[in-house]
C-alpha positions, -999 to 999 in steps of 0.1 A, spaced: -258 9 109 -227 24 93 -199 0 82 -164 14 83 -134 -6 69 -98 1 79 -74 -16 54 -37 -21 54 -11 -43 39 26 -47 35 37 -47 -1 72 -43 -13 80 -17 -39 91 -34 -71 120 -25 -94 114 -19 -131 137 -44 -147 138 -56 -183 108 -35 -194 107 -9 -222 92 25 -215 87 49 -243 96 86 -239 71 113 -234 58 132 -264 50 169 -267 21 164 -291 -7 141 -301 -5 110 -323 -17 118 -359 -44 96 -372 -56 83 -339 -84 91 -315 -61 101 -287 -64 134 -269 -35 158 -272 -27 161 -235 -31 145 -201 -34 110 -216 -16 77 -215 -20 68 -252 -17 30 -256 -13 10 -287 -16 -28 -282 -2 -51 -309 -5 -88 -314 26 -110 -316 26 -106 -354 24 -68 -352 -13 -65 -361 -36 -43 -339 -49 -62 -308 -86 -52 -307 -107 -59 -276 -76 -64 -255 -81 -58 -218 -58 -31 -203 -51 -30 -166 -32 -1 -150 -21 -5 -114 3 15 -91 38 0 -89 32 -9 -52 -3 -25 -59 -7 -60 -44 -38 -80 -55 -56 -99 -27 -43 -76 1 -76 -58 7 -113 -65 9 -120 -44 -22 -151 -56 -41 -142 -72 -75 -161 -68 -108 -154 -100 -128 -165 -84 -161 -131 -90 -176 -123 -121 -155 -105 -150 -172 -104 -186 -159 -73 -192 -138 -66 -155 -132 -78 -130 -106 -108 -110 -116 -103 -74 -127 -114 -49 -101 -136 -20 -110 -119 13 -118 -109 31 -86 -90 63 -93 -82 70 -57 -65 36 -54 -47 41 -88 -68 13 -105 -78 19 -141 -93 -7 -166 -100 -3 -203 -105 -22 -236 -88 -14 -269 -107 -4 -300 -106 -20 -334 -72 -3 -340 -57 -18 -308 -58 17 -292 -71 31 -260 -66 63 -241 -64 66 -203 -68 100 -187 -36 109 -168 -46 143 -154 -36 150 -118 -73 149 -106 -75 111 -115 -40 96 -119 -16 107 -92 21 113 -100 38 80 -93 49 48 -111 24 24 -127 24 -10 -144 4 -13 -176 -7 -48 -185 -24 -58 -217 -43 -92 -220 -52 -106 -254 -71 -138 -260 -40 -159 -252 -10 -136 -250 0 -109 -225 25 -81 -219 34 -53 -196 51 -19 -196 60 5 -168 55 43 -169 60 71 -144 35 100 -143 50 134 -134 33 165 -120 31 182 -155 5 177 -181 19 154 -207 10 128 -234 25 93 -227 25 72 -259 31 36 -250 32 6 -274 29 -29 -260 34 -60 -280 17 -92 -268 37 -124 -263 30 -159 -249 28 -159 -211 50 -179 -187 44 -198 -155 59 -195 -120 58 -220 -92 73 -221 -58 68 -223 -20 61 -200 9 76 -209 42 45 -209 65 49 -198 101 37 -220 129 -1 -219 131 -5 -207 95 -22 -233 73 -22 -213 40 -10 -180 26 -18 -157 -3 8 -150 -29 6 -118 -50 26 -104 -79 37 -68 -73 21 -42 -97 -3 -66 -116 -36 -81 -108 -27 -117 -100 -29 -136 -67 -32 -173 -57 -37 -193 -25 -10 -218 -14 -18 -253 -3 -11 -264 34 26 -269 25 30 -234 11 32 -245 -25 18 -222 -52 16 -219 -90 9 -190 -114 0 -207 -147 -1 -176 -169 19 -144 -162 32 -118 -187 69 -118 -195 90 -95 -172 107 -91 -138 85 -90 -107 85 -92 -70 64 -121 -57 50 -115 -21 36 -140 4 12 -127 31 -17 -137 53 -48 -114 51 -75 -114 79 -105 -93 87 -123 -90 121 -156 -71 126 -165 -52 158 -196 -32 169 -183 1 181 -209 26 193 -235 13 168 -211 11 139 -197 -20 124 -159 -15 121 -139 -40 101 -102 -42 110 -81 -58 83 -47 -72 92 -20 -85 69 11 -104 80 39 -101 55 58 -134 50 85 -121 27 91 -116 -10 114 -127 -38 122 -113 -73 117 -136 -103 119 -132 -141 90 -146 -161 99 -158 -197 74 -165 -225 63 -201 -228 86 -212 -200 81 -222 -164 101 -208 -135 104 -233 -106 117 -232 -71 107 -197 -62 110 -195 -24 94 -168 -2 103 -162 35 126 -183 56 124 -210 82 117 -194 116 148 -193 139 146 -196 177 147 -162 195 176 -157 218 159 -138 247 193 -132 264 202 -107 237 189 -72 244 177 -53 213 174 -16 223 162 -3 189 140 -14 160 137 3 126 100 3 126 93 18 91 114 34 64 87 33 37 113 19 12 89 -10 6 59 12 0 29 23 20 6 -8 15 11 -19 51 -5 14 62 -42 23 62 -60 56 62 -92 65 81 -112 97 85 -143 111 102 -175 116 82 -167 151 69 -130 146 65 -108 126 40 -74 110 38 -52 97 10 -18 80 14 8 77 -13 45 71 -18 65 102 -26 101 114 -30 115 128 2 130 161 -11 137 191 12 172 177 21 162 140 26 168 112 2 147 81 -8 109 77 -6 86 86 22 49 84 31 28 114 19 -6 119 37 -30 143 20 -61 151 41 -91 174 44 -98 182 80 -113 217 84 -128 214 119 -116 204 154 -144 178 154 -131 161 122 -101 139 120 -79 121 94 -51 97 99 -26 72 85 -20 41 107 -6 6 110 -26 -23 127 -6 -50 143 -17 -86 137 -17 -92 175 -14 -71 206 21 -56 212 38 -49 245 55 -15 245 59 -13 283 97 -9 281 96 17 253 122 44 260 113 66 230 97 69 196 116 88 170 103 99 135 109 125 108 79 147 97 75 177 75 43 196 67 34 225 44 26 253 69 40 266 102 40 251 137 13 274 149 -11 265 121 -4 228 115 3 199 138 3 161 141 -10 138 168 8 105 173 -10 78 191 -8 42 203 -43 27 204 -61 -3 218 -91 -13 196 -110 -43 211 -145 -56 212 -168 -57 242 -157 -92 251 -121 -82 257 -106 -77 292 -91 -45 280 -106 -11 274 -106 6 240 -88 40 239 -55 57 231 -24 74 244 -14 103 223 10 133 220 8 164 198 35 183 180 35 213 157 51 208 123 67 231 97 75 229 60 110 216 69 120 181 79 121 178 117 132 149 139 106 144 167 113 124 199 83 112 219 88 97 253 61 81 276 59 112 297 49 132 266 15 114 263 -15 135 274 -27 131 310 -60 111 309 -74 131 338 -71 165 322 -74 155 285 -101 129 276 -103 141 239 -103 114 212 -107 86 237 -74 93 256 -70 68 284 -33 74 290 0 55 284 -3 33 315 -37 19 302 -24 13 267 13 4 268 11 -34 274 -15 -43 248 -12 -19 218 -32 -29 187 -27 1 164 -2 30 157 -16 62 142 -5 96 129 -32 122 127 -29 153 104 -43 185 119 -45 222 113 -52 245 84 -28 227 60 -37 195 42 -6 173 38 23 158 58 53 137 48 66 110 72 99 90 72 121 67 93 101 57 123 122 41 151 113 27 184 139 23 212 138 0 242 113 -26 230 121 -62 221 104 -85 196 75 -64 184 59 -68 150 73 -46 122 54 -38 90 
């Protein structure tokens, strides 16, 4: 029996504050074992300036949030009171290493392994810790980075827990630390490196279903909010508050529009999935081509009509879109409208005990290499009588109990960019 895991989270992209980043170099570092190109060349020093041998080095993407997926952990470098260090996973932007006797280590930064985006580098000595932030570009370069260890600090605070939630997870953006709150939402990080961080509260759940002989695990993550805090060596930061007390909803106020997703907080609240012979990778990217800010960038391999690859968002509970007037979003691809397209779907994914039927309602649009604003209205979804492909059961069967929203990449090309998803005419649905 095959086990398929669909993961998603809702991290908030952190801001690099109060951290030194060394400039790129055109050559190697004389007298070291570093390669001359495609490397992050790290030198880790103790507080007194001596080389920090056998220091643990953890490299994570800037939008990484520990504890927000079901990733298996390898506790080889685990330390009491800290989260374990996950095994290296280049697709997820996770790299682990240990310094040599000279306090040095080299991490390959070529585009096949380390994607062009921003990373947080953390060094952990026997007692002291430190971080640096670095941005990898599309060109081959050597990134010499020197990190000096310092005594860690502590952070304590509280997450406002919604009704029915007994405990939450708290993660620190960009580094491998997470803790569980008590039933009042209180939490403590006893040992964090000095620097400025976003601290995020969330509730992570998994549910397993048997679908056509395959065990599918659907992971949901409810974001409870975040706050920025500054960690100082040998000091404790208290009173960090995450989220807010829930306010009564005024049902007399009509809300015709929701900004569903801008991707300014990252893509961790979105998952990817693909058929057996396809693949999909989702990253954050600069908008370019006349748009500003950051967008979602889906890279996929999908060379057959029988294969599929997608990016999607799973709601923590069923959503009622019966009153939806329209869905609006911006998309660009890398080909022409007659060779590349996207399929946009609202799905119902339930087990055999549910009163509802699993399936989807979807619409298809050709895409080009220029940003285009697409408007999807209920009448655009495929007729379930004439089109049963992909489990299409039609908008009327899906609209009142939607569990997932997906964007499929299709055609001869292999990448799309997505920005600013808006939904009109729906009240009180869950946003990422």
